[in-house]
VEXDREN-2710 file (C-alpha; in Angstrom, 1 decimal):
% VEXDREN-2710
k/r/px/py/pz
1/MET/-22.6/31.2/-63.1
2/GLU/-25.1/28.8/-62.8
3/THR/-26.1/28.5/-58.7
4/ARG/-25.4/24.8/-57.8
5/ARG/-28.6/23.5/-56.5
6/LYS/-28.7/22.1/-53.1
7/THR/-29.4/18.4/-52.6
8/ALA/-31.9/17.2/-50.4
9/ARG/-29.5/16.2/-47.7
10/GLU/-28.1/19.7/-47.5
11/ARG/-31.2/21.2/-47.6
12/TRP/-32.2/19.0/-44.9
13/GLU/-29.2/19.9/-42.5
14/GLU/-29.2/23.6/-43.0
15/ALA/-32.7/23.5/-41.7
16/TYR/-31.7/21.0/-38.8
17/SER/-29.1/23.5/-38.0
18/ARG/-31.3/26.2/-37.4
19/SER/-33.6/24.4/-35.4
20/PRO/-32.5/23.9/-31.6
21/GLU/-32.4/20.8/-30.3
22/ARG/-34.0/20.1/-26.9
23/ASP/-32.0/19.7/-23.9
24/ALA/-31.3/16.0/-23.9
25/GLU/-28.5/13.7/-23.6
26/PHE/-28.8/11.9/-27.2
27/SER/-26.5/8.5/-26.7
28/THR/-27.7/5.1/-25.8
29/ILE/-27.1/3.7/-21.9
30/SER/-23.7/2.6/-23.3
31/GLY/-22.6/6.1/-23.7
32/ILE/-23.0/5.8/-27.8
33/PRO/-23.3/8.8/-29.2
34/ILE/-26.5/8.9/-31.9
35/LYS/-26.8/11.0/-34.5
36/PRO/-30.2/12.8/-35.6
37/LEU/-30.3/10.6/-38.9
38/TYR/-28.9/7.7/-40.3
39/THR/-28.7/7.1/-44.1
40/PRO/-27.1/4.8/-46.5
41/GLU/-23.8/6.5/-46.1
42/ASP/-23.9/5.5/-42.1
43/LEU/-23.4/1.7/-43.2
44/GLY/-20.5/2.2/-46.0
45/ASP/-19.6/-0.7/-48.1
46/PHE/-22.6/-3.1/-46.8
47/ASP/-23.2/-6.5/-48.1
48/TYR/-26.5/-7.8/-47.1
49/GLU/-25.2/-11.6/-47.1
50/GLU/-22.5/-11.0/-45.4
51/LYS/-24.0/-9.1/-42.5
52/LEU/-27.6/-10.1/-42.7
53/GLY/-28.6/-12.9/-44.8
54/TYR/-32.0/-14.8/-44.0
55/PRO/-32.9/-16.3/-40.9
56/GLY/-31.9/-19.7/-40.0
57/GLU/-28.9/-18.9/-42.3
58/TYR/-25.7/-17.8/-41.2
59/PRO/-24.9/-15.5/-39.8
60/TYR/-27.8/-15.7/-38.4
61/THR/-28.3/-11.8/-37.6
62/ARG/-32.4/-12.0/-38.5
63/GLY/-32.9/-14.8/-36.4
64/VAL/-32.0/-18.4/-36.2
65/TYR/-35.2/-20.3/-37.4
66/PRO/-36.4/-19.8/-40.8
67/THR/-40.3/-19.0/-39.8
68/MET/-38.9/-17.3/-36.5
69/TYR/-42.6/-16.3/-34.9
70/ARG/-44.4/-17.0/-38.1
71/GLY/-43.9/-20.7/-37.4
72/ARG/-44.0/-20.8/-33.4
73/LEU/-44.1/-18.2/-30.5
74/TRP/-41.6/-17.6/-28.2
75/THR/-42.1/-19.9/-24.7
76/ILE/-43.4/-17.9/-22.0
77/ARG/-41.6/-18.5/-19.2
78/GLN/-42.1/-16.7/-15.9
79/PHE/-39.5/-17.2/-13.2
80/ALA/-41.3/-18.5/-10.0
81/GLY/-39.8/-19.5/-6.6
82/TYR/-40.6/-18.8/-2.7
83/GLY/-41.3/-20.2/0.4
84/ASP/-40.8/-24.3/0.2
85/ALA/-41.3/-26.8/-2.7
86/GLU/-45.1/-26.9/-1.5
87/GLU/-45.8/-23.3/-2.0
88/THR/-44.2/-22.8/-4.9
89/ASN/-46.0/-26.1/-6.6
90/LYS/-49.0/-24.4/-6.1
91/ARG/-47.9/-21.1/-8.4
92/PHE/-46.4/-23.5/-10.6
93/ARG/-49.6/-24.9/-11.3
94/TYR/-51.4/-21.6/-11.6
95/LEU/-48.7/-19.9/-13.7
96/LEU/-49.8/-23.3/-15.9
97/GLU/-53.2/-22.2/-15.9
98/GLN/-52.7/-18.8/-16.9
99/GLY/-50.6/-20.2/-20.4
100/GLN/-47.4/-20.5/-19.1
101/THR/-45.5/-22.6/-21.5
102/GLY/-42.4/-24.0/-19.6
103/LEU/-41.1/-23.3/-15.9
104/SER/-38.4/-21.2/-14.6
105/VAL/-37.0/-22.1/-10.7
106/ALA/-36.1/-19.3/-8.5
107/PHE/-33.8/-20.7/-5.4
108/ASP/-33.4/-18.6/-2.1
109/MET/-30.3/-17.3/-1.4
110/PRO/-29.5/-20.6/1.1
111/THR/-29.4/-23.1/-1.5
112/LEU/-28.0/-20.8/-4.2
113/MET/-24.9/-20.4/-1.7
114/GLY/-24.6/-24.5/-1.4
115/LEU/-26.4/-24.2/2.3
116/ASP/-28.9/-26.0/4.1
117/SER/-32.3/-24.6/5.5
118/ASP/-31.0/-25.5/9.1
119/SER/-27.3/-23.7/8.7
120/PRO/-26.9/-20.9/11.1
121/LEU/-26.1/-19.1/7.9
122/SER/-29.5/-19.6/6.7
123/LEU/-31.5/-18.0/9.4
124/GLY/-33.8/-15.5/8.0
125/GLU/-33.5/-16.4/4.5
126/VAL/-34.9/-19.6/4.1
127/GLY/-37.7/-19.1/1.1
128/ILE/-37.9/-15.5/1.3
129/GLU/-36.3/-15.1/-2.4
130/GLY/-37.1/-18.0/-3.4
131/VAL/-38.3/-21.9/-3.1
132/ALA/-36.0/-23.7/-0.4
133/ILE/-34.6/-27.4/-1.7
134/ASP/-32.4/-29.2/0.0
135/SER/-33.0/-32.5/-0.7
136/LEU/-34.6/-34.6/-3.3
137/GLU/-37.6/-34.9/-1.3
138/ASP/-38.1/-31.2/-1.6
139/MET/-37.7/-31.8/-5.5
140/GLU/-40.0/-34.5/-5.4
141/ARG/-42.7/-32.1/-3.8
142/LEU/-41.8/-29.0/-6.2
143/PHE/-42.7/-30.7/-9.4
144/GLU/-45.7/-33.2/-7.4
145/GLY/-48.4/-33.5/-10.0
146/ILE/-46.5/-31.6/-13.0
147/PRO/-45.5/-34.1/-16.2
148/MET/-41.5/-33.3/-16.1
149/ASP/-41.5/-35.0/-19.5
150/GLU/-43.8/-32.7/-21.1
151/ILE/-42.6/-29.4/-19.6
152/THR/-39.8/-27.6/-20.3
153/THR/-37.8/-26.6/-16.4
154/SER/-35.0/-23.6/-16.2
155/MET/-33.7/-24.0/-13.0
156/THR/-31.5/-20.5/-12.1
157/ILE/-28.9/-22.2/-9.8
158/ASN/-25.3/-22.3/-10.5
159/ALA/-22.3/-22.9/-7.8
160/PRO/-24.7/-26.0/-6.8
161/ALA/-25.7/-26.9/-10.3
162/MET/-24.5/-30.2/-10.6
163/VAL/-26.7/-30.9/-7.2
164/LEU/-29.7/-29.5/-8.3
165/LEU/-29.6/-31.3/-11.5
166/ALA/-29.2/-34.3/-10.1
167/MET/-32.1/-33.9/-8.1
168/TYR/-34.5/-33.1/-10.9
169/VAL/-32.8/-36.1/-12.7
170/VAL/-33.8/-38.5/-9.9
171/ALA/-37.2/-36.7/-9.2
172/ALA/-37.9/-37.7/-12.7
173/GLU/-36.2/-41.1/-12.4
174/LYS/-39.1/-42.2/-9.7
175/LYS/-41.7/-41.2/-12.1
176/GLY/-40.0/-43.5/-14.3
177/ILE/-39.2/-40.8/-16.9
178/PRO/-35.1/-41.0/-17.8
179/PRO/-33.4/-38.5/-18.2
180/GLU/-33.0/-38.7/-22.1
181/ARG/-36.6/-37.1/-22.4
182/LEU/-35.9/-34.3/-20.1
183/GLY/-35.9/-30.7/-21.5
184/GLY/-34.9/-28.0/-20.1
185/THR/-32.1/-25.5/-18.9
186/ASN/-29.4/-25.4/-15.9
187/GLN/-28.5/-21.8/-15.9
188/ASN/-24.5/-23.2/-14.4
189/ASP/-22.7/-20.1/-15.6
190/ILE/-20.1/-20.1/-12.8
191/LEU/-17.9/-17.3/-14.6
192/LYS/-20.7/-14.5/-14.2
193/GLU/-20.7/-15.4/-10.6
194/TYR/-17.3/-14.2/-10.3
195/ILE/-17.8/-11.1/-12.7
196/ALA/-21.6/-9.8/-11.1
197/GLN/-23.9/-12.4/-8.8
198/LYS/-21.1/-13.0/-6.5
199/GLU/-22.5/-16.6/-5.5
200/TRP/-19.8/-18.9/-5.5
201/ILE/-18.5/-21.6/-3.5
202/TYR/-15.4/-22.9/-5.0
203/PRO/-12.4/-21.3/-6.8
204/PRO/-12.5/-20.6/-10.6
205/GLU/-10.4/-23.4/-11.8
206/PRO/-12.4/-26.3/-10.1
207/SER/-15.2/-24.8/-10.7
208/MET/-14.9/-25.3/-14.5
209/ARG/-13.9/-28.8/-13.3
210/ILE/-17.2/-29.3/-12.3
211/PHE/-18.7/-27.8/-15.4
212/LYS/-17.0/-30.2/-17.4
213/ASP/-18.3/-33.0/-15.3
214/MET/-21.7/-31.8/-16.2
215/LEU/-21.0/-31.1/-19.4
216/VAL/-20.0/-34.5/-20.6
217/TYR/-22.9/-36.7/-18.4
218/CYS/-25.4/-34.1/-19.9
219/THR/-23.5/-34.5/-23.6
220/ARG/-23.9/-38.6/-22.8
221/HIS/-27.1/-39.1/-21.1
222/MET/-29.4/-35.5/-21.2
223/PRO/-29.5/-34.5/-25.1
224/LYS/-32.7/-32.1/-24.9
225/TRP/-31.0/-30.6/-21.7
226/ASN/-29.2/-27.1/-22.5
227/THR/-26.3/-27.6/-20.1
228/VAL/-25.7/-23.9/-19.5
229/SER/-27.4/-20.6/-20.1
230/ILE/-24.6/-18.7/-20.4
231/SER/-26.2/-15.4/-18.6
232/GLY/-25.8/-11.5/-19.5
233/TYR/-28.6/-10.9/-17.0
234/HIS/-27.0/-10.3/-13.8
235/ILE/-24.1/-8.9/-15.5
236/ARG/-26.3/-6.0/-16.3
237/GLU/-28.0/-6.0/-13.3
238/ALA/-25.0/-5.2/-11.5
239/GLY/-24.5/-2.1/-13.4
240/SER/-23.2/-3.2/-16.7
241/THR/-23.9/-1.6/-20.1
242/ALA/-25.3/-3.0/-23.2
243/VAL/-22.1/-3.5/-24.9
244/GLN/-20.1/-5.0/-21.7
245/GLU/-23.1/-7.5/-21.0
246/LEU/-22.9/-8.3/-25.1
247/ALA/-19.1/-9.0/-24.7
248/PHE/-18.6/-10.8/-21.3
249/THR/-21.4/-12.8/-21.8
250/LEU/-20.1/-14.4/-25.1
251/SER/-16.1/-14.4/-23.7
252/ASP/-17.8/-16.3/-21.1
253/GLY/-19.3/-18.5/-23.4
254/PHE/-16.2/-19.1/-25.6
255/ALA/-14.5/-20.0/-22.1
256/TYR/-17.0/-22.7/-21.7
257/VAL/-16.7/-23.9/-25.7
258/ASP/-12.9/-24.4/-24.8
259/ALA/-13.7/-26.3/-21.5
260/GLY/-15.7/-28.7/-23.5
261/ILE/-13.1/-28.7/-26.0
262/GLU/-10.2/-29.5/-23.3
263/ALA/-12.8/-32.1/-21.8
264/GLY/-12.3/-34.2/-24.9
265/LEU/-15.8/-33.4/-26.8
266/ASP/-16.0/-32.0/-30.2
267/VAL/-17.3/-28.5/-30.6
268/ASP/-20.0/-30.2/-32.4
269/GLU/-21.6/-33.0/-29.9
270/PHE/-21.9/-30.0/-26.9
271/ALA/-22.4/-26.5/-28.5
272/PRO/-25.8/-27.0/-29.8
273/ARG/-27.1/-27.4/-26.3
274/PHE/-25.5/-23.9/-25.1
275/SER/-28.3/-21.5/-24.6
276/PHE/-27.8/-17.6/-23.2
277/PHE/-29.8/-15.4/-21.1
278/PHE/-29.8/-11.6/-21.6
279/ASN/-31.0/-8.8/-19.9
280/SER/-33.8/-6.4/-22.1
281/HIS/-33.4/-3.1/-20.8
282/ILE/-35.4/0.0/-21.0
283/ASP/-33.1/1.2/-24.5
284/PHE/-35.2/0.1/-26.7
285/PHE/-33.0/0.0/-30.2
286/GLU/-29.5/-0.7/-28.3
287/GLU/-31.0/-3.8/-26.9
288/ILE/-32.5/-5.0/-30.7
289/ALA/-29.1/-4.0/-31.8
290/LYS/-27.4/-6.2/-29.0
291/PHE/-29.6/-9.3/-29.7
292/ARG/-28.9/-9.2/-33.4
293/ALA/-25.1/-8.4/-33.1
294/ALA/-24.9/-11.6/-30.0
295/ARG/-26.2/-13.8/-32.7
296/ARG/-23.7/-12.4/-35.6
297/ILE/-20.5/-12.9/-33.2
298/TRP/-21.8/-16.5/-32.1
299/ALA/-21.6/-17.8/-35.4
300/SER/-19.0/-16.3/-36.9
301/VAL/-16.3/-17.1/-34.1
302/MET/-17.8/-20.6/-33.6
303/ARG/-17.4/-21.3/-37.2
304/GLU/-14.2/-19.2/-37.9
305/LYS/-12.2/-20.1/-34.5
306/TYR/-13.8/-23.4/-33.3
307/GLY/-14.5/-24.9/-36.7
308/ALA/-18.1/-25.8/-35.6
309/LYS/-20.0/-27.6/-38.3
310/ASP/-23.0/-28.3/-37.2
311/PRO/-25.6/-25.1/-37.8
312/ARG/-26.9/-26.1/-34.3
313/SER/-23.4/-24.8/-32.8
314/LEU/-24.1/-21.7/-34.6
315/ARG/-27.4/-20.3/-33.7
316/LEU/-27.4/-18.4/-30.6
317/ARG/-30.5/-19.2/-28.8
318/PHE/-31.5/-16.8/-26.1
319/HIS/-33.9/-16.7/-23.2
320/THR/-34.2/-13.0/-21.8
321/GLN/-35.9/-11.2/-18.9
322/THR/-36.9/-7.8/-18.8
323/ALA/-34.7/-5.3/-16.2
324/GLY/-35.3/-5.5/-12.8
325/VAL/-33.1/-2.6/-12.3
326/SER/-35.1/-1.0/-14.6
327/LEU/-38.0/-1.0/-12.1
328/THR/-39.1/1.6/-9.5
329/ALA/-40.6/1.4/-5.9
330/GLN/-42.1/5.1/-7.0
331/GLU/-45.4/4.6/-8.7
332/PRO/-45.0/1.1/-9.4
333/TYR/-47.7/0.8/-11.7
334/ASN/-45.8/2.7/-14.5
335/ASN/-43.3/-0.6/-14.3
336/ILE/-46.2/-2.2/-16.3
337/ALA/-45.3/-0.1/-19.1
338/ARG/-41.7/-0.3/-18.6
339/THR/-42.0/-4.1/-19.1
340/ALA/-43.8/-4.0/-22.3
341/PHE/-41.5/-1.9/-24.0
342/GLU/-38.9/-4.2/-23.0
343/ALA/-40.4/-7.2/-23.7
344/LEU/-41.0/-5.8/-27.4
345/ALA/-37.4/-4.9/-27.6
346/ALA/-37.0/-8.6/-27.0
347/ILE/-39.1/-10.0/-29.5
348/LEU/-37.9/-7.6/-32.0
349/GLY/-34.7/-8.5/-31.2
350/GLY/-36.0/-12.7/-31.9
351/THR/-35.9/-14.0/-28.1
352/GLN/-36.8/-17.9/-28.2
353/SER/-38.0/-17.6/-24.3
354/LEU/-39.1/-14.5/-22.5
355/HIS/-39.8/-14.0/-18.7
356/THR/-41.8/-10.5/-18.2
357/ASN/-41.2/-8.9/-14.5
358/SER/-43.8/-8.1/-12.5
359/PHE/-44.8/-4.5/-11.8
360/ASP/-44.0/-5.1/-8.2
361/GLU/-40.8/-7.0/-7.8
362/ALA/-39.0/-3.5/-7.0
363/LEU/-40.8/-3.9/-3.6
364/ALA/-41.0/-7.7/-3.0
365/LEU/-41.8/-10.7/-4.8
366/PRO/-44.9/-10.7/-7.0
367/THR/-48.6/-11.4/-6.2
368/GLU/-50.7/-13.5/-8.1
369/GLU/-52.5/-10.5/-9.7
370/ALA/-49.1/-9.1/-10.9
371/VAL/-47.5/-12.4/-12.5
372/ARG/-51.0/-12.4/-14.4
373/ILE/-50.5/-8.8/-16.1
374/ALA/-46.8/-9.6/-16.5
375/VAL/-48.0/-12.7/-18.4
376/ARG/-50.5/-11.3/-20.0
377/THR/-48.5/-8.4/-21.5
378/GLN/-46.3/-11.4/-23.6
379/GLN/-49.8/-13.0/-24.7
380/ILE/-50.8/-9.5/-25.9
381/ALA/-47.8/-8.4/-27.9
382/ALA/-47.8/-12.0/-29.6
383/LEU/-51.4/-12.2/-30.6
384/GLU/-52.4/-8.6/-31.1
385/THR/-49.6/-6.0/-31.7
386/GLY/-48.8/-7.6/-35.1
387/VAL/-45.0/-7.8/-34.2
388/THR/-44.9/-11.6/-35.0
389/ASN/-46.5/-11.1/-38.6
390/THR/-43.4/-10.8/-40.3
391/ILE/-39.5/-11.9/-39.4
392/ASP/-37.2/-8.9/-38.3
393/PRO/-38.8/-5.8/-39.1
394/LEU/-36.3/-3.6/-38.1
395/GLY/-33.9/-5.4/-40.2
396/GLY/-32.1/-2.7/-42.9
397/SER/-32.7/-0.1/-40.5
398/TYR/-30.2/2.5/-41.3
399/PHE/-30.0/3.0/-37.6
400/VAL/-30.6/-0.3/-36.4
401/GLU/-27.9/-2.0/-38.9
402/TRP/-25.1/1.1/-38.2
403/LEU/-26.1/0.5/-34.0
404/THR/-25.7/-3.4/-34.4
405/ASN/-22.4/-2.8/-36.3
406/GLU/-21.2/-0.4/-33.5
407/MET/-22.2/-2.7/-30.6
408/GLU/-20.3/-5.4/-32.1
409/ARG/-17.3/-3.5/-33.3
410/GLN/-17.0/-2.5/-29.3
411/ALA/-17.6/-6.0/-28.1
412/TYR/-14.8/-7.3/-30.5
413/GLU/-12.5/-4.8/-28.4
414/TYR/-13.4/-6.0/-25.1
415/PHE/-12.8/-9.6/-26.8
416/ARG/-8.8/-8.1/-27.2
417/GLN/-8.5/-6.6/-24.2
418/ILE/-9.6/-10.1/-22.3
419/GLU/-7.3/-12.2/-24.6
420/GLU/-4.2/-9.8/-23.6
421/LEU/-5.0/-10.3/-19.7
422/GLY/-4.5/-13.8/-20.9
423/GLY/-8.3/-14.9/-20.8
424/VAL/-11.7/-15.2/-19.1
425/ILE/-10.6/-16.3/-15.6
426/PRO/-7.0/-14.5/-15.7
427/ALA/-9.1/-11.4/-16.4
428/ILE/-11.5/-12.1/-13.6
429/GLU/-8.5/-12.9/-11.1
430/GLN/-7.0/-9.7/-12.1
431/SER/-11.0/-7.9/-11.6
432/PHE/-10.6/-7.0/-15.5
433/GLN/-14.8/-7.2/-15.7
434/MET/-15.4/-6.1/-12.1
435/ARG/-13.9/-2.9/-12.9
436/GLU/-15.3/-1.8/-15.9
437/ILE/-18.9/-2.6/-14.9
438/ALA/-18.3/-0.5/-11.5
439/GLU/-17.4/2.7/-13.9
440/ALA/-20.0/1.8/-16.1
441/SER/-22.4/2.0/-13.1
442/ALA/-21.2/4.8/-11.2
443/ARG/-20.9/6.9/-14.8
444/TYR/-25.0/5.9/-14.9
445/GLN/-25.5/7.2/-11.5
446/ARG/-23.9/10.4/-12.1
447/GLU/-26.2/10.9/-15.3
448/LEU/-29.0/10.6/-13.4
449/GLU/-27.7/12.6/-10.5
450/GLU/-26.9/15.5/-13.1
451/GLY/-30.1/15.2/-14.3
452/ARG/-28.5/14.3/-18.3
453/ARG/-30.0/11.1/-18.0
454/HIS/-33.5/11.0/-16.8
455/MET/-35.7/7.9/-14.9
456/VAL/-39.3/8.9/-14.5
457/ASN/-40.4/9.1/-10.9
458/VAL/-36.9/8.7/-10.2
459/ASN/-35.1/12.1/-11.2
460/ILE/-38.0/13.9/-13.0
461/TYR/-42.1/13.7/-12.6
462/GLU/-41.3/12.4/-8.8
463/PRO/-44.3/11.3/-7.0
464/ARG/-46.2/13.3/-4.5
465/GLU/-47.2/10.4/-2.5
466/GLU/-47.2/6.8/-2.6
467/GLN/-49.4/4.1/-3.9
468/ASP/-51.0/1.7/-1.9
469/VAL/-49.8/-1.7/-3.8
470/GLU/-50.6/-5.0/-2.3
471/ILE/-47.2/-6.7/-1.1
472/HIS/-46.5/-10.4/-1.3
473/ARG/-44.9/-11.7/2.0
474/VAL/-43.2/-15.0/2.7
475/PRO/-44.7/-16.0/6.7
476/PRO/-41.7/-17.0/8.6
477/GLU/-43.2/-20.3/9.6
478/VAL/-42.8/-21.4/5.8
479/GLY/-38.6/-21.4/7.2
480/GLU/-39.5/-23.1/10.2
481/ARG/-41.5/-26.0/8.6
482/GLN/-38.9/-26.4/6.1
483/VAL/-36.3/-26.8/9.1
484/ARG/-38.5/-28.9/10.9
485/ARG/-39.1/-31.4/7.8
486/LEU/-35.2/-31.5/7.1
487/LYS/-34.2/-32.4/10.5
488/GLU/-37.1/-35.1/10.3
489/LEU/-35.6/-36.3/6.8
490/LYS/-32.2/-36.2/8.7
491/ARG/-33.3/-38.6/11.3
492/ARG/-34.9/-41.1/9.1
493/ARG/-32.8/-41.9/5.9
494/ASP/-30.0/-44.7/6.0
495/ASN/-27.3/-42.4/7.5
496/ARG/-24.5/-45.0/7.1
497/LEU/-25.8/-45.2/3.5
498/VAL/-25.4/-41.5/3.2
499/ARG/-21.7/-41.2/4.4
500/GLN/-20.8/-44.0/2.4
501/ARG/-21.9/-41.8/-0.9
502/LEU/-20.2/-38.7/0.4
503/ALA/-16.7/-40.5/0.5
504/GLU/-17.0/-41.9/-2.6
505/LEU/-17.8/-38.7/-4.0
506/LYS/-15.0/-37.5/-1.8
507/GLU/-12.7/-40.0/-3.6
508/THR/-13.7/-39.2/-6.9
509/ALA/-13.2/-35.4/-6.7
510/ARG/-9.7/-36.0/-5.2
511/THR/-8.6/-38.4/-8.2
512/GLY/-10.1/-36.8/-11.1
513/GLY/-13.2/-38.9/-12.1
514/ASN/-16.8/-37.1/-13.2
515/THR/-18.5/-35.9/-10.2
516/MET/-21.7/-35.7/-11.9
517/TYR/-22.2/-39.8/-11.3
518/PRO/-21.5/-39.8/-7.8
519/ILE/-23.6/-36.8/-6.9
520/LEU/-26.4/-38.7/-8.3
521/GLU/-25.8/-41.8/-5.7
522/CYS/-25.4/-39.2/-2.9
523/VAL/-28.8/-37.8/-3.9
524/ARG/-30.7/-41.2/-4.6
525/ALA/-29.6/-41.8/-1.0
526/TYR/-31.1/-38.3/0.2
527/ALA/-27.6/-36.5/1.0
528/THR/-28.5/-32.8/1.3
529/VAL/-27.7/-29.9/-1.2
530/GLN/-24.8/-28.4/1.6
531/GLU/-23.8/-32.3/2.3
532/ILE/-23.0/-32.5/-0.8
533/CYS/-20.8/-29.2/-1.5
534/ASP/-18.9/-29.4/1.7
535/THR/-18.1/-32.4/0.7
536/LEU/-16.3/-31.1/-2.5
537/LYS/-14.9/-28.1/-0.3
538/GLU/-12.9/-30.4/1.5
539/VAL/-11.1/-31.4/-1.7
540/PHE/-11.5/-27.9/-3.7
541/GLY/-11.6/-25.2/-1.2
542/THR/-13.4/-22.1/-1.2
543/TYR/-13.1/-18.8/-3.0
544/ARG/-12.6/-15.2/-2.0
545/GLU/-12.4/-12.3/-4.3
546/THR/-10.0/-9.3/-4.5
547/PRO/-12.8/-6.4/-3.8
548/VAL/-13.1/-4.0/-6.5
549/ILE/-13.4/-0.5/-4.6
END
């Protein structure tokens, strides 16, 4: 009887079974088990045209533009902001001199919460985590000497996004630049605030009303402006898995599409100006698969559910920031390597814009040296490594395609659960997303504590002594100077006009009109961030969440 010859796969499986595996957790950070080897069998009935297609073509898995980085590199956009407007203006100019191609504004905590620098609640926080912006006067200082119609600006602001956008528009207007010529992005993603970042002012329903007002205004007057940057970054920083980041971010995006349609707009009028903001964490292949799955899901749902016909509505364009939560205070120079790997994952995943974290951000705001290294990391990746020579170079990898499919499958399962709860806002009100994130964060922490997952310098190769690193500090006199300027502004402006404009805003909010137009008038009268936000509080109230324990 003739003995059947073993196949190559059988011979490999036998050899593998005789070789012991090292003691390690073979799964992604999301907990997806990873097999030792992937072959065509893992992809099953894989249709290239249906699942991948070509760059710039539906379903955009391989990229949103036909040429990708062979035509144009991603935008190098470093997040910056500290102290007052003058200090941040100097950092902006420095970054532009170093080759940065777009600006990204970090605001301080009082501004993010709709507070002025002279509020008792702002004490000790003015200019510490970002730049303090109280009025149009500050916005004018922030962009002094910067050609606002030649650079794009991203503003990481959510609850008071309408006020900061109005200040940006009027600051440009005073330079003779109309809103039609302004390019950039408001984050303006209030839903992820309830889920993760917790910087809200109003309850979800009136917050979505404000979102609609801004969406209508920008659709009519700011064709180059991204009205919302739907953000998974903060969801991931709060402890979510990559799958949760993918699912919760896209479900928020679909909720904003619903809001635009409810506002009376056609989906193809506004969806082309939606952008996304993702985290690039340290699990290299999982991040690449996440970005590819995101493009495919967005294109499919926008076409099949919402009937979008404009290809621009189907293209998921996104900014990426490397993972702040992956950085360590121990041996911080090792963070340069972490950031480089995370940046490479974003690039191989097809990002349109990238911020690389500075190595010292686990300790303080970055120094100029640390920021320069972060910018150079992107430039080296773009110009020296060769990864930009071909489009989607990992496309067709059995492992990457399997992982992309699996993340897509798990995201749709989350969509189903959210739909069963009544949609995104009802799910938020039932704390669904928050519970899922809390459980994922606790699981990851247990894995670290039990040594099942490693973090160099934290639970393995722990340092014996601290590294001496220069720390950037914001001197307290910066906040004191900001408060003095604000009080002087309030003294010399036309306060009768301010009161009149705020009253008009309140009436518009009460009667259902578009709040963006009276906010612009309030800004022109030099009303402050808190005065405008407090006026809207009188109509909309404030929000208090149910804690997740």
